[in-house]
C-alpha positions, 0 to 999 in steps of 0.5 A: 762595277769595280769587280765585274767591268765586263758586267757593265751592260747586265746589271742596273742599279736603282737606288729609291729615294727615301721621299719619292713614291712608288709609282715614282720609283716603278716609273724609273724602273720600267725606264731602267729596263727598257733596253735589257732582254725581256725575258731570264731578269732577275731583280735582288732587293732589301728588305722584303716588305720595305718599298723597293721590295714593293716596287720590283714585286710590280714590277717583275708581275706577270713576266719572265722575271725572278725576284729575290729580297734580303741582298747580300753582296754575296749573293750578288758576285754570286748574280753576276758571276752566273748571269747567263745561266737560265733564269731558275738557274741563276735564282736558286744559285744567288740564294746559295752565295747570299745563304753560304756567305752569311756567317759568324767568323771566330777569333781565335778558331775556325767554326768548324773547330769542337769545344774543348771538354775542359774548356770551363768559359761557356759564353755561348748562348742557343736560341 
């Protein structure tokens, strides 16, 4: 709400407490969404397979909603910025924002610069 205060009515955050039962969390989520439009709901959650994602899967099941796990701040910002787009477009923009927002930042040179051939220090490891 600090960065995009104008979206307060279209964004809901639900904190899943560690000791909460999944059924109670699902009930709280349904209650929080009572006044939201039934169509075009995008749900972002943390880690696939964790309790919030499992609850969110039940929440969106059988509805016109999309669920994306692995949320990060660039994904959230992209979702908020494009919140009025159609659901499929919004989900694609959120995914793109999430992946494009993750990068390794060089301390000395931009990432798109090649290493000089005479650079003897080879500390890079490929996976």
